[in-house]
C-alpha positions as CSV (number, residue, x, y, z in Angstrom):
1,M,-116.7,-41.2,-48.2
2,G,-119.8,-40.1,-46.4
3,E,-121.8,-42.9,-48.1
4,A,-119.4,-45.7,-47.1
5,D,-120.8,-48.5,-44.9
6,V,-117.4,-49.6,-43.8
7,V,-114.2,-47.5,-43.7
8,L,-110.8,-49.3,-43.4
9,V,-108.1,-47.0,-42.1
10,A,-104.7,-48.4,-42.7
11,G,-101.9,-46.5,-40.9
12,A,-103.6,-43.1,-41.0
13,S,-103.9,-41.1,-37.8
14,L,-107.3,-39.6,-38.5
15,S,-106.3,-36.0,-37.7
16,P,-108.9,-33.1,-37.6
17,F,-107.8,-32.1,-41.1
18,T,-108.1,-35.5,-42.7
19,M,-111.4,-36.1,-40.9
20,R,-112.7,-32.7,-42.2
21,F,-113.4,-31.8,-38.6
22,G,-115.8,-34.7,-38.1
23,H,-117.7,-34.3,-41.3
24,L,-115.8,-36.8,-43.5
25,L,-117.7,-39.9,-42.6
26,G,-121.4,-40.7,-42.3
27,P,-122.8,-41.3,-38.8
28,D,-123.6,-44.9,-39.5
29,S,-120.2,-45.9,-41.0
30,T,-118.2,-48.6,-39.3
31,V,-114.6,-47.5,-38.9
32,I,-111.9,-50.2,-38.7
33,Q,-108.4,-49.1,-38.1
34,I,-105.2,-51.1,-38.5
35,D,-102.1,-49.4,-37.0
36,A,-98.8,-50.2,-35.4
37,A,-100.0,-48.2,-32.3
38,L,-101.4,-50.1,-29.3
39,Q,-104.8,-48.3,-29.3
40,P,-107.0,-46.3,-31.7
41,T,-105.8,-42.9,-32.7
42,H,-109.3,-41.4,-32.9
43,P,-112.5,-41.9,-30.9
44,R,-114.4,-42.5,-34.2
45,V,-112.8,-45.9,-34.6
46,D,-115.2,-48.8,-33.9
47,T,-112.8,-51.8,-34.3
48,F,-109.1,-51.6,-33.8
49,L,-106.4,-54.0,-34.9
50,S,-102.8,-53.5,-33.7
51,A,-100.8,-54.9,-36.5
52,D,-98.4,-54.3,-39.4
53,V,-100.5,-52.7,-42.1
54,K,-98.9,-54.6,-45.0
55,S,-99.3,-58.0,-43.3
56,A,-102.9,-57.3,-42.3
57,A,-103.8,-56.1,-45.8
58,G,-102.4,-59.3,-47.3
59,Q,-104.4,-61.4,-44.9
60,I,-107.6,-59.4,-45.8
61,L,-107.0,-59.9,-49.5
62,R,-106.6,-63.7,-48.9
63,M,-109.9,-63.7,-47.0
64,L,-111.6,-62.0,-49.9
65,D,-109.9,-64.0,-52.7
66,G,-112.5,-65.2,-55.2
67,G,-115.4,-63.3,-53.6
68,T,-117.9,-61.4,-55.8
69,S,-119.7,-59.4,-53.1
70,G,-117.9,-56.2,-54.0
71,E,-118.9,-56.0,-57.6
72,A,-121.7,-53.5,-57.1
73,W,-119.5,-50.9,-55.4
74,R,-116.6,-51.6,-57.7
75,A,-118.9,-50.8,-60.6
76,E,-120.1,-47.6,-58.9
77,A,-116.5,-46.6,-58.2
78,R,-115.5,-47.1,-61.8
79,K,-118.5,-45.0,-62.9
80,R,-117.6,-42.1,-60.6
81,L,-113.9,-42.2,-61.6
82,A,-114.9,-42.1,-65.2
83,E,-116.9,-39.0,-64.5
84,G,-113.8,-37.2,-63.4
85,P,-113.1,-35.2,-60.2
86,A,-115.9,-33.2,-58.7
87,H,-113.7,-30.2,-57.9
88,H,-114.6,-26.7,-59.0
89,A,-112.9,-26.2,-62.3
90,G,-112.1,-22.5,-61.6
91,S,-112.9,-19.4,-63.6
92,V,-111.2,-17.7,-66.6
93,E,-112.0,-14.3,-65.2
94,T,-111.5,-13.1,-61.6
95,P,-112.4,-9.8,-59.9
96,D,-108.8,-8.6,-59.9
97,G,-107.8,-10.1,-63.3
98,R,-105.3,-12.5,-61.8
99,L,-105.3,-16.3,-62.3
100,D,-107.8,-18.6,-60.6
101,P,-105.6,-21.1,-58.8
102,R,-108.1,-23.9,-59.6
103,S,-108.0,-23.4,-63.3
104,L,-104.2,-23.0,-63.1
105,A,-103.8,-26.3,-61.2
106,T,-106.0,-28.1,-63.8
107,A,-103.9,-26.7,-66.7
108,L,-100.7,-27.6,-65.0
109,D,-101.8,-31.2,-64.3
110,A,-102.4,-31.7,-68.1
111,M,-98.9,-30.5,-69.0
112,L,-96.6,-31.6,-66.3
113,P,-94.6,-34.8,-67.0
114,E,-96.6,-37.9,-65.9
115,R,-93.5,-39.2,-64.1
116,R,-93.5,-36.6,-61.4
117,T,-92.6,-36.3,-57.7
118,V,-94.4,-33.4,-55.9
119,V,-93.0,-31.6,-52.9
120,Q,-95.3,-29.1,-51.2
121,D,-94.6,-26.2,-48.9
122,G,-97.3,-25.0,-46.5
123,G,-99.7,-22.2,-47.0
124,H,-103.2,-21.3,-48.3
125,F,-102.3,-22.9,-51.7
126,M,-101.4,-26.3,-50.4
127,G,-104.7,-28.1,-51.3
128,W,-104.5,-27.4,-55.1
129,A,-101.9,-30.0,-55.9
130,P,-103.4,-32.9,-54.0
131,M,-106.9,-32.1,-55.3
132,Y,-106.0,-31.3,-59.0
133,W,-102.8,-33.1,-59.8
134,R,-102.3,-36.8,-60.5
135,I,-99.8,-38.3,-58.1
136,P,-98.3,-41.5,-59.6
137,R,-97.3,-43.2,-56.3
138,P,-97.8,-42.6,-52.6
139,Q,-94.1,-41.7,-52.2
140,D,-94.5,-39.0,-55.0
141,L,-96.3,-36.6,-52.7
142,V,-94.1,-35.0,-50.0
143,M,-96.3,-32.6,-48.0
144,V,-93.7,-31.0,-45.8
145,G,-96.0,-28.0,-45.0
146,T,-98.7,-30.1,-43.4
147,A,-96.1,-32.5,-41.8
148,Y,-94.6,-29.6,-39.8
149,Q,-97.4,-27.0,-39.9
150,T,-94.9,-24.5,-41.3
151,I,-94.2,-22.5,-44.4
152,G,-90.7,-21.9,-45.9
153,L,-89.4,-25.5,-45.8
154,G,-90.5,-26.4,-49.4
155,L,-87.3,-25.3,-51.2
156,A,-84.9,-27.0,-48.8
157,S,-87.0,-30.2,-49.0
158,A,-87.0,-30.1,-52.8
159,V,-83.2,-30.0,-52.8
160,G,-83.2,-33.3,-50.9
161,A,-85.9,-34.8,-53.0
162,A,-84.0,-33.8,-56.2
163,R,-81.1,-36.0,-55.0
164,A,-83.4,-38.9,-54.2
165,V,-85.7,-39.1,-57.2
166,E,-84.8,-41.3,-60.2
167,D,-83.2,-39.5,-63.2
168,S,-86.3,-40.2,-65.3
169,R,-88.7,-38.3,-63.0
170,T,-89.4,-34.6,-62.8
171,L,-89.5,-33.0,-59.4
172,V,-92.3,-30.5,-59.0
173,L,-92.2,-28.0,-56.1
174,A,-95.4,-26.2,-55.2
175,S,-95.0,-23.1,-53.0
176,G,-96.6,-19.8,-52.1
177,D,-94.7,-16.6,-52.4
178,G,-94.4,-16.0,-48.7
179,G,-92.8,-19.4,-48.0
180,F,-90.7,-19.2,-51.1
181,L,-89.2,-15.9,-49.9
182,M,-88.3,-17.6,-46.5
183,G,-86.3,-20.3,-48.3
184,L,-85.1,-18.3,-51.3
185,S,-81.4,-19.0,-50.6
186,D,-82.1,-22.7,-51.4
187,L,-83.2,-21.9,-54.9
188,E,-79.6,-21.9,-56.1
189,S,-79.1,-25.3,-54.4
190,L,-82.1,-26.7,-56.2
191,I,-81.0,-25.5,-59.6
192,A,-77.6,-27.2,-59.0
193,A,-79.1,-30.4,-57.6
194,A,-82.0,-31.1,-59.9
195,S,-81.7,-32.8,-63.3
196,S,-85.3,-32.0,-64.0
197,A,-87.5,-29.7,-61.8
198,V,-90.5,-27.5,-62.1
199,V,-91.1,-24.9,-59.4
200,V,-94.7,-23.6,-59.3
201,I,-95.1,-20.4,-57.2
202,Y,-98.7,-19.5,-56.3
203,N,-97.9,-15.8,-56.1
204,D,-100.8,-13.8,-54.6
205,A,-98.6,-11.0,-53.3
206,A,-99.7,-11.9,-49.7
207,Y,-99.6,-14.4,-46.9
208,G,-102.8,-15.9,-48.3
209,A,-103.8,-18.0,-45.2
210,E,-103.6,-14.9,-43.0
211,I,-105.6,-12.8,-45.5
212,H,-108.5,-15.4,-45.4
213,Q,-108.3,-16.2,-41.7
214,Y,-107.8,-12.7,-40.2
215,G,-108.2,-10.1,-43.0
216,S,-111.7,-11.5,-43.6
217,R,-112.6,-10.8,-40.0
218,G,-111.7,-7.2,-40.2
219,L,-108.0,-7.1,-39.1
220,T,-105.8,-4.8,-41.0
221,E,-104.3,-6.6,-44.0
222,K,-101.2,-4.4,-44.4
223,P,-98.8,-6.7,-42.4
224,M,-100.2,-9.7,-44.4
225,L,-99.3,-8.2,-47.9
226,I,-96.1,-8.8,-49.7
227,P,-94.8,-6.4,-52.4
228,E,-95.1,-8.5,-55.6
229,V,-91.7,-10.2,-56.2
230,D,-90.4,-11.0,-59.7
231,F,-89.4,-14.6,-58.9
232,S,-88.9,-15.2,-62.6
233,G,-86.2,-12.6,-62.8
234,V,-84.4,-14.0,-59.7
235,A,-84.6,-17.5,-61.1
236,R,-83.1,-16.5,-64.4
237,A,-80.2,-14.7,-62.6
238,L,-79.4,-18.0,-60.8
239,G,-79.4,-20.0,-64.0
240,A,-83.0,-21.4,-64.3
241,E,-85.5,-21.1,-67.1
242,S,-88.5,-19.2,-66.0
243,A,-91.6,-17.2,-67.0
244,I,-94.2,-15.0,-65.3
245,I,-97.6,-16.7,-65.7
246,R,-100.4,-14.1,-65.8
247,S,-102.7,-16.2,-68.1
248,L,-103.1,-19.8,-69.0
249,A,-101.6,-19.0,-72.4
250,D,-98.4,-18.0,-70.7
251,L,-97.9,-21.6,-69.7
252,D,-96.8,-22.2,-73.3
253,A,-93.3,-21.4,-72.1
254,L,-93.4,-24.3,-69.7
255,T,-94.8,-26.6,-72.4
256,D,-91.9,-25.6,-74.7
257,W,-89.4,-26.4,-71.9
258,I,-90.9,-29.8,-71.3
259,D,-91.1,-30.6,-75.0
260,A,-87.4,-29.7,-75.3
261,G,-86.5,-32.4,-72.7
262,A,-87.4,-30.9,-69.3
263,N,-83.8,-30.5,-68.5
264,G,-82.6,-28.3,-65.6
265,T,-85.1,-26.2,-63.6
266,F,-88.1,-24.1,-64.7
267,V,-89.6,-21.6,-62.4
268,A,-93.3,-20.6,-63.1
269,D,-94.1,-17.4,-61.3
270,C,-97.9,-17.7,-61.3
271,R,-99.8,-14.5,-60.4
272,I,-102.9,-15.8,-58.7
273,T,-105.9,-14.1,-57.2
274,S,-106.6,-13.9,-53.5
275,S,-110.3,-13.8,-54.1
276,V,-110.6,-17.7,-54.1
277,R,-110.7,-19.3,-50.7
278,A,-109.6,-22.9,-50.5
279,P,-112.3,-25.2,-49.2
280,W,-110.0,-26.6,-46.5
281,M,-109.5,-23.1,-45.2
282,S,-113.3,-22.6,-45.1
283,E,-113.6,-25.8,-43.1
284,W,-110.9,-24.8,-40.7
285,M,-112.5,-21.3,-40.1
286,Q,-115.9,-22.8,-39.6
287,A,-114.6,-25.4,-37.1
288,S,-112.6,-22.7,-35.3
289,Q,-115.7,-20.5,-35.0
290,A,-117.8,-23.5,-33.8
291,A,-115.3,-24.3,-31.1
292,K,-115.2,-20.7,-29.9
293,A,-119.0,-20.7,-29.8
294,A,-119.1,-23.9,-27.8
295,V,-116.6,-22.5,-25.3
296,A,-118.5,-19.3,-25.0
297,G,-121.8,-21.2,-24.5
């Protein structure tokens, strides 16, 4: 993105998060925004068009029909896509012996059914699915955590999504342990509603975002910790298939469930480390510190 000469923004608001706090685009990029709003939604926009995005995109395609000027960058794009994602693959071993969420996310992407609809709660974990999982269609990623800046709404949202997705698709809910506990009563509803669902709990026995934002700055971590919950046991009691995932080898239980038809609900209680800080969290903390320094100055 930082190398782009022109950036076409179609219907996106350009929030501080999606703009990576001003570092996403290069200083010389020309930013063109198409939006139903009457004016640009971000000062970085150079040219603004108030229009329906679909209609405008169709007109742009007709203008470019038959042109060959884009072949160079298309070739470069194909090359980079073939090289695979540039994300950190994660580690097999961590200081506390728990799973690295990055290697876990990579392994899950390879085994989850390709026809998937992903619902995300909010929390420190919430970047792993968009970064590491293939999302088949735009409507197959429901990021309720970022939409409302909350945690705890993932399970309830998954119940609604389970009723909306086609029978041939598998619903995948990604949640942290803190948010999952807040919505725990909706697990029974999800089990009853879903014809095929996988629940992935990134269980670090803590409110991970608070550990990284505040514990790392010297605040006492005791209120941020959660006694480790056996979500697998709770899920089995409510009628779901489940397993505690302490190593990547433990994911064989999920593979067996998928191979058997992926019917019902499977809850993967994944015991992850809190020693890995998500890059979006680091960006947020750096931006926060920079803003405070600017105010103080």
